[in-house]
TIGU-158758 format. One record per atom (N, C-alpha, C): atom name; x, y, z. Coordinates in Angstrom, 3 decimals. Layout:
N
<atom 'CA' <X Y Z>>
...
end
This chain:
118
<atom 'N' <18.186 22.956 3.575>>
<atom 'CA' <18.152 21.542 2.866>>
<atom 'C' <17.880 22.714 1.430>>
<atom 'N' <18.420 21.305 0.375>>
<atom 'CA' <18.614 21.715 -1.279>>
<atom 'C' <17.670 21.705 -1.652>>
<atom 'N' <17.445 22.486 -2.566>>
<atom 'CA' <16.026 22.209 -3.392>>
<atom 'C' <15.228 20.747 -3.754>>
<atom 'N' <16.538 19.953 -4.174>>
<atom 'CA' <16.435 18.783 -4.479>>
<atom 'C' <15.593 18.083 -3.293>>
<atom 'N' <15.807 18.347 -2.316>>
<atom 'CA' <15.589 17.253 -1.437>>
<atom 'C' <14.408 17.993 -0.698>>
<atom 'N' <14.368 19.059 -1.039>>
<atom 'CA' <12.796 19.657 -0.012>>
<atom 'C' <11.830 19.357 -0.936>>
<atom 'N' <12.312 19.141 -2.455>>
<atom 'CA' <11.011 18.694 -3.943>>
<atom 'C' <10.412 16.619 -3.384>>
<atom 'N' <11.555 16.428 -3.068>>
<atom 'CA' <11.786 14.856 -2.773>>
<atom 'C' <10.692 14.622 -1.663>>
<atom 'N' <10.645 15.671 -0.646>>
<atom 'CA' <10.010 15.176 0.968>>
<atom 'C' <8.310 15.916 0.509>>
<atom 'N' <7.910 15.901 -1.133>>
<atom 'CA' <6.672 16.625 -1.046>>
<atom 'C' <5.634 15.632 -1.567>>
<atom 'N' <4.569 15.223 -0.786>>
<atom 'CA' <3.419 14.391 -1.253>>
<atom 'C' <3.537 13.770 -0.082>>
<atom 'N' <2.673 12.607 -0.345>>
<atom 'CA' <1.515 12.128 0.987>>
<atom 'C' <2.438 10.859 1.487>>
<atom 'N' <2.595 10.551 2.617>>
<atom 'CA' <2.943 8.989 3.071>>
<atom 'C' <2.041 7.798 3.038>>
<atom 'N' <2.011 7.226 3.444>>
<atom 'CA' <1.292 5.813 3.362>>
<atom 'C' <-0.067 6.123 4.017>>
<atom 'N' <0.283 6.524 5.177>>
<atom 'CA' <-1.162 6.808 6.240>>
<atom 'C' <-1.908 8.024 5.719>>
<atom 'N' <-1.669 8.374 5.044>>
<atom 'CA' <-2.324 9.707 4.059>>
<atom 'C' <-3.433 8.884 2.963>>
<atom 'N' <-2.684 7.890 2.546>>
<atom 'CA' <-3.113 7.572 1.407>>
<atom 'C' <-3.921 6.111 1.245>>
<atom 'N' <-3.767 5.669 2.746>>
<atom 'CA' <-4.389 4.662 3.339>>
<atom 'C' <-4.970 4.831 4.358>>
<atom 'N' <-5.675 6.026 4.694>>
<atom 'CA' <-6.928 6.248 5.491>>
<atom 'C' <-8.067 5.393 5.002>>
<atom 'N' <-8.926 5.203 6.418>>
<atom 'CA' <-9.988 4.120 6.327>>
<atom 'C' <-10.848 4.108 5.364>>
<atom 'N' <-11.299 5.564 5.819>>
<atom 'CA' <-12.479 5.799 4.424>>
<atom 'C' <-12.026 5.218 3.562>>
<atom 'N' <-11.388 6.246 2.847>>
<atom 'CA' <-10.997 5.786 1.605>>
<atom 'C' <-10.940 4.514 1.018>>
<atom 'N' <-10.403 3.460 2.046>>
<atom 'CA' <-10.590 2.023 1.656>>
<atom 'C' <-11.480 1.397 1.852>>
<atom 'N' <-12.553 2.048 2.393>>
<atom 'CA' <-13.771 1.327 2.476>>
<atom 'C' <-14.144 1.730 1.304>>
<atom 'N' <-13.671 2.958 0.703>>
<atom 'CA' <-14.896 3.423 -0.554>>
<atom 'C' <-14.352 2.505 -1.839>>
<atom 'N' <-12.754 2.146 -1.709>>
<atom 'CA' <-12.479 1.658 -2.890>>
<atom 'C' <-12.951 -0.091 -2.299>>
<atom 'N' <-13.218 -0.361 -1.398>>
<atom 'CA' <-13.776 -1.732 -1.052>>
<atom 'C' <-15.319 -1.866 -1.827>>
<atom 'N' <-16.209 -0.651 -1.725>>
<atom 'CA' <-17.562 -0.610 -1.730>>
<atom 'C' <-17.122 -0.516 -3.206>>
<atom 'N' <-16.146 -0.569 -4.445>>
<atom 'CA' <-15.992 -0.524 -5.574>>
<atom 'C' <-15.628 -1.446 -6.478>>
<atom 'N' <-15.069 -2.738 -5.099>>
<atom 'CA' <-14.320 -3.608 -6.133>>
<atom 'C' <-15.588 -4.804 -6.787>>
<atom 'N' <-15.430 -5.553 -7.159>>
<atom 'CA' <-16.442 -7.055 -8.117>>
<atom 'C' <-16.752 -7.858 -6.495>>
<atom 'N' <-17.823 -8.258 -6.337>>
<atom 'CA' <-17.966 -9.109 -5.128>>
<atom 'C' <-17.242 -10.364 -5.210>>
<atom 'N' <-16.655 -10.569 -6.224>>
<atom 'CA' <-15.824 -11.743 -6.504>>
<atom 'C' <-14.179 -11.435 -5.720>>
<atom 'N' <-13.810 -10.272 -5.980>>
<atom 'CA' <-12.999 -9.268 -5.024>>
<atom 'C' <-12.589 -9.213 -4.068>>
<atom 'N' <-14.069 -9.134 -3.653>>
<atom 'CA' <-14.455 -8.391 -1.997>>
<atom 'C' <-14.187 -10.024 -1.250>>
<atom 'N' <-14.965 -11.174 -1.813>>
<atom 'CA' <-14.857 -12.295 -1.766>>
<atom 'C' <-13.121 -13.027 -1.012>>
<atom 'N' <-12.320 -12.535 -2.005>>
<atom 'CA' <-10.760 -13.072 -2.296>>
<atom 'C' <-9.995 -12.479 -0.951>>
<atom 'N' <-10.320 -11.285 -1.083>>
<atom 'CA' <-9.780 -10.037 0.206>>
<atom 'C' <-10.156 -11.268 1.626>>
<atom 'N' <-11.840 -11.588 1.525>>
<atom 'CA' <-12.383 -11.770 3.006>>
<atom 'C' <-11.363 -13.531 3.085>>
<atom 'N' <-10.857 -13.962 2.022>>
<atom 'CA' <-10.606 -15.446 2.747>>
<atom 'C' <-9.049 -15.032 3.526>>
<atom 'N' <-8.514 -13.766 2.766>>
<atom 'CA' <-7.299 -13.822 4.224>>
<atom 'C' <-7.637 -13.337 5.187>>
<atom 'N' <-8.580 -13.031 5.797>>
<atom 'CA' <-8.689 -13.082 7.307>>
<atom 'C' <-9.019 -14.033 8.310>>
<atom 'N' <-9.062 -13.850 9.124>>
<atom 'CA' <-9.168 -15.013 9.851>>
<atom 'C' <-10.319 -16.010 10.044>>
<atom 'N' <-10.745 -16.866 9.879>>
<atom 'CA' <-12.109 -17.663 9.834>>
<atom 'C' <-12.995 -16.934 10.507>>
<atom 'N' <-13.404 -16.441 11.807>>
<atom 'CA' <-14.310 -15.752 12.092>>
<atom 'C' <-14.718 -14.207 11.810>>
<atom 'N' <-13.658 -13.853 10.907>>
<atom 'CA' <-13.874 -12.373 10.978>>
<atom 'C' <-14.294 -12.330 8.683>>
<atom 'N' <-14.496 -13.455 8.656>>
<atom 'CA' <-14.513 -13.424 6.926>>
<atom 'C' <-15.992 -13.036 6.646>>
<atom 'N' <-16.366 -11.707 6.830>>
<atom 'CA' <-17.678 -11.073 6.523>>
<atom 'C' <-17.299 -9.979 6.119>>
<atom 'N' <-18.201 -8.987 5.430>>
<atom 'CA' <-17.840 -7.571 5.037>>
<atom 'C' <-17.755 -6.783 5.846>>
<atom 'N' <-18.602 -6.897 7.511>>
<atom 'CA' <-18.309 -6.434 8.444>>
<atom 'C' <-16.981 -6.656 9.432>>
<atom 'N' <-16.848 -8.024 8.812>>
<atom 'CA' <-14.944 -8.157 9.400>>
<atom 'C' <-14.232 -7.446 8.541>>
<atom 'N' <-14.187 -7.224 7.498>>
<atom 'CA' <-13.442 -6.574 6.150>>
<atom 'C' <-13.330 -5.129 6.983>>
<atom 'N' <-14.339 -4.618 7.075>>
<atom 'CA' <-14.701 -3.257 7.251>>
<atom 'C' <-13.790 -2.871 8.692>>
<atom 'N' <-14.052 -4.061 9.597>>
<atom 'CA' <-13.559 -3.660 10.918>>
<atom 'C' <-11.723 -3.983 11.117>>
<atom 'N' <-11.309 -4.962 10.169>>
<atom 'CA' <-9.789 -4.836 9.754>>
<atom 'C' <-9.701 -2.941 9.476>>
<atom 'N' <-10.142 -2.624 8.633>>
<atom 'CA' <-9.816 -1.806 7.589>>
<atom 'C' <-9.652 -0.483 8.456>>
<atom 'N' <-10.397 -0.676 9.744>>
<atom 'CA' <-10.904 0.755 10.682>>
<atom 'C' <-9.843 0.465 11.905>>
<atom 'N' <-9.148 -0.571 11.930>>
<atom 'CA' <-8.204 -1.051 13.267>>
<atom 'C' <-7.132 -0.365 12.994>>
<atom 'N' <-6.934 -0.231 15.078>>
<atom 'CA' <-5.474 0.803 15.161>>
<atom 'C' <-4.972 -0.142 15.172>>
<atom 'N' <-4.488 -1.649 14.471>>
<atom 'CA' <-3.378 -2.445 14.503>>
<atom 'C' <-2.932 -2.207 13.093>>
<atom 'N' <-4.059 -1.935 11.902>>
<atom 'CA' <-3.891 -1.906 10.501>>
<atom 'C' <-3.264 -0.959 9.771>>
<atom 'N' <-3.679 0.263 11.186>>
<atom 'CA' <-2.834 1.628 11.265>>
<atom 'C' <-1.683 1.577 11.771>>
<atom 'N' <-1.048 0.894 12.821>>
<atom 'CA' <0.143 0.759 13.133>>
<atom 'C' <0.898 0.140 12.133>>
<atom 'N' <0.386 -1.220 11.250>>
<atom 'CA' <1.183 -1.670 9.941>>
<atom 'C' <1.245 -0.974 9.171>>
<atom 'N' <0.863 -0.079 8.796>>
<atom 'CA' <0.785 0.877 7.558>>
<atom 'C' <1.770 1.860 8.318>>
<atom 'N' <1.773 2.596 9.722>>
<atom 'CA' <2.491 3.224 9.855>>
<atom 'C' <3.975 3.010 10.076>>
<atom 'N' <3.898 1.743 9.854>>
<atom 'CA' <5.700 0.968 10.036>>
<atom 'C' <6.062 0.886 8.695>>
<atom 'N' <5.215 0.282 7.924>>
<atom 'CA' <5.178 0.281 6.525>>
<atom 'C' <6.220 1.223 5.729>>
<atom 'N' <5.115 2.843 5.938>>
<atom 'CA' <5.791 4.205 5.776>>
<atom 'C' <7.453 4.298 6.090>>
<atom 'N' <7.310 3.959 7.223>>
<atom 'CA' <8.657 4.281 8.133>>
<atom 'C' <10.048 3.500 7.492>>
<atom 'N' <9.562 2.564 7.032>>
<atom 'CA' <10.440 1.885 6.260>>
<atom 'C' <10.583 3.128 4.833>>
<atom 'N' <9.742 2.825 4.127>>
<atom 'CA' <9.473 3.740 3.183>>
<atom 'C' <10.039 4.995 3.124>>
<atom 'N' <10.119 5.651 3.976>>
<atom 'CA' <10.461 7.419 4.467>>
<atom 'C' <12.213 7.427 5.011>>
<atom 'N' <12.479 5.781 5.600>>
<atom 'CA' <13.892 5.630 5.975>>
<atom 'C' <14.947 5.173 4.949>>
<atom 'N' <14.633 5.050 3.816>>
<atom 'CA' <15.725 4.447 2.421>>
<atom 'C' <15.587 3.078 2.554>>
<atom 'N' <14.844 2.855 3.227>>
<atom 'CA' <15.062 0.691 2.877>>
<atom 'C' <13.892 0.368 1.876>>
<atom 'N' <13.425 1.129 1.440>>
<atom 'CA' <12.349 1.111 0.190>>
<atom 'C' <12.542 0.126 -0.829>>
<atom 'N' <14.011 0.076 -1.524>>
<atom 'CA' <14.545 -0.692 -2.509>>
<atom 'C' <14.543 -1.975 -2.099>>
<atom 'N' <14.789 -2.580 -0.522>>
<atom 'CA' <14.989 -3.618 -0.648>>
<atom 'C' <13.524 -4.379 -0.049>>
<atom 'N' <12.953 -3.393 0.264>>
<atom 'CA' <11.376 -3.888 0.620>>
<atom 'C' <10.491 -3.844 -0.393>>
<atom 'N' <10.962 -3.553 -1.896>>
<atom 'CA' <10.032 -3.975 -2.722>>
<atom 'C' <10.891 -4.972 -3.548>>
<atom 'N' <12.407 -5.316 -3.232>>
<atom 'CA' <12.390 -6.215 -4.142>>
<atom 'C' <12.188 -7.418 -2.892>>
<atom 'N' <12.322 -7.194 -1.783>>
<atom 'CA' <11.906 -8.838 -0.998>>
<atom 'C' <10.372 -9.005 -1.488>>
<atom 'N' <9.496 -7.885 -1.570>>
<atom 'CA' <8.172 -8.384 -2.032>>
<atom 'C' <7.933 -9.089 -3.941>>
<atom 'N' <9.380 -8.710 -4.806>>
<atom 'CA' <8.903 -9.920 -5.735>>
<atom 'C' <9.330 -8.560 -7.031>>
<atom 'N' <9.014 -7.236 -6.510>>
<atom 'CA' <7.983 -6.220 -7.210>>
<atom 'C' <9.704 -5.563 -7.594>>
<atom 'N' <10.391 -4.971 -8.940>>
<atom 'CA' <11.455 -4.275 -9.334>>
<atom 'C' <10.904 -3.011 -8.693>>
<atom 'N' <12.146 -2.029 -8.381>>
<atom 'CA' <11.944 -1.105 -7.833>>
<atom 'C' <11.815 -0.227 -9.596>>
<atom 'N' <10.953 0.592 -9.425>>
<atom 'CA' <10.689 1.586 -11.103>>
<atom 'C' <11.882 2.345 -10.982>>
<atom 'N' <12.225 2.030 -12.685>>
<atom 'CA' <13.695 3.405 -12.752>>
<atom 'C' <13.439 4.551 -12.158>>
<atom 'N' <14.556 5.085 -11.804>>
<atom 'CA' <14.585 6.142 -11.219>>
<atom 'C' <13.895 6.591 -10.070>>
<atom 'N' <14.022 5.076 -9.522>>
<atom 'CA' <12.997 4.998 -7.871>>
<atom 'C' <14.239 5.947 -6.765>>
<atom 'N' <13.400 6.691 -5.609>>
<atom 'CA' <13.858 7.358 -4.990>>
<atom 'C' <13.960 6.518 -4.234>>
<atom 'N' <15.145 6.646 -2.989>>
<atom 'CA' <15.382 5.768 -1.612>>
<atom 'C' <14.559 6.132 -0.639>>
<atom 'N' <13.846 7.287 -0.656>>
<atom 'CA' <13.533 7.923 0.419>>
<atom 'C' <12.342 8.790 0.033>>
<atom 'N' <11.933 8.797 1.356>>
<atom 'CA' <10.554 10.199 1.152>>
<atom 'C' <9.160 9.999 0.729>>
<atom 'N' <8.408 10.780 0.132>>
<atom 'CA' <7.073 10.525 -0.110>>
<atom 'C' <7.733 9.880 -1.640>>
<atom 'N' <8.556 10.306 -2.293>>
<atom 'CA' <8.823 9.777 -3.824>>
<atom 'C' <8.714 8.359 -4.182>>
<atom 'N' <10.064 7.737 -2.818>>
<atom 'CA' <9.654 6.203 -2.580>>
<atom 'C' <8.519 5.928 -2.562>>
<atom 'N' <7.226 6.077 -1.312>>
<atom 'CA' <6.120 6.198 -1.459>>
<atom 'C' <5.297 6.169 -2.508>>
<atom 'N' <5.380 6.798 -3.349>>
<atom 'CA' <4.654 6.639 -4.943>>
<atom 'C' <5.227 5.581 -5.562>>
<atom 'N' <6.331 5.438 -5.468>>
<atom 'CA' <6.778 4.260 -6.303>>
<atom 'C' <6.916 2.813 -6.239>>
<atom 'N' <6.568 3.150 -4.415>>
<atom 'CA' <6.397 1.661 -4.058>>
<atom 'C' <4.656 1.363 -4.373>>
<atom 'N' <3.766 2.285 -4.368>>
<atom 'CA' <2.439 2.099 -5.044>>
<atom 'C' <2.084 1.663 -6.555>>
<atom 'N' <3.297 2.594 -6.998>>
<atom 'CA' <3.429 2.226 -8.364>>
<atom 'C' <3.746 0.610 -8.680>>
<atom 'N' <4.657 0.287 -7.905>>
<atom 'CA' <5.644 -0.910 -8.157>>
<atom 'C' <4.561 -2.004 -8.090>>
<atom 'N' <3.446 -1.952 -6.338>>
<atom 'CA' <2.397 -2.736 -6.682>>
<atom 'C' <1.126 -2.528 -7.699>>
<atom 'N' <0.974 -1.537 -8.195>>
<atom 'CA' <-0.117 -1.600 -9.527>>
<atom 'C' <0.479 -2.207 -10.760>>
<atom 'N' <1.515 -1.997 -10.458>>
<atom 'CA' <2.120 -2.933 -12.099>>
<atom 'C' <1.933 -3.940 -11.867>>
<atom 'N' <2.571 -4.651 -10.321>>
<atom 'CA' <2.634 -5.827 -10.521>>
<atom 'C' <1.408 -7.020 -10.172>>
<atom 'N' <0.340 -5.887 -9.782>>
<atom 'CA' <-0.970 -6.448 -9.829>>
<atom 'C' <-1.598 -6.512 -11.680>>
<atom 'N' <-1.070 -5.518 -12.090>>
<atom 'CA' <-1.832 -5.363 -13.850>>
<atom 'C' <-0.876 -6.384 -14.171>>
<atom 'N' <0.608 -7.075 -13.901>>
<atom 'CA' <1.074 -8.223 -14.888>>
<atom 'C' <0.329 -9.084 -14.597>>
<atom 'N' <0.183 -9.644 -13.047>>
<atom 'CA' <-0.625 -10.650 -12.781>>
<atom 'C' <-1.774 -10.862 -13.337>>
<atom 'N' <-2.859 -10.021 -13.603>>
<atom 'CA' <-4.069 -9.802 -14.134>>
<atom 'C' <-4.037 -10.583 -15.819>>
<atom 'N' <-2.997 -9.981 -16.409>>
<atom 'CA' <-2.813 -10.223 -17.891>>
<atom 'C' <-2.093 -11.667 -17.894>>
<atom 'N' <-1.275 -12.081 -16.544>>
<atom 'CA' <-1.197 -13.506 -16.685>>
<atom 'C' <-2.540 -14.947 -16.453>>
<atom 'N' <-3.653 -14.314 -16.005>>
<atom 'CA' <-4.633 -15.055 -15.596>>
<atom 'C' <-5.685 -15.080 -16.786>>
end
């Protein structure tokens, strides 16, 4: 494998980034309003702090994250970003962990832009 390809394959995938303990720690750092906004996205019977934590720990979320990671790692990341209204960052690498980093950066950039609008 060429050195450039090996370098592109370095880095964490989404399953390593979006692991339950780290997400729960992140939830704890959110404001009450932000946690309430997240809970509003849950099914009606699960709109509690414990329901939110349960979803984060669920095998279904891990499976969904794994599928998203596969899409990013398999070269379909550009299409995914564009379908979400997130312009791919300059120099976007369409495969591997570099695509995962760009995906996460794109989400952060969009959240920052949306926050400025509010």
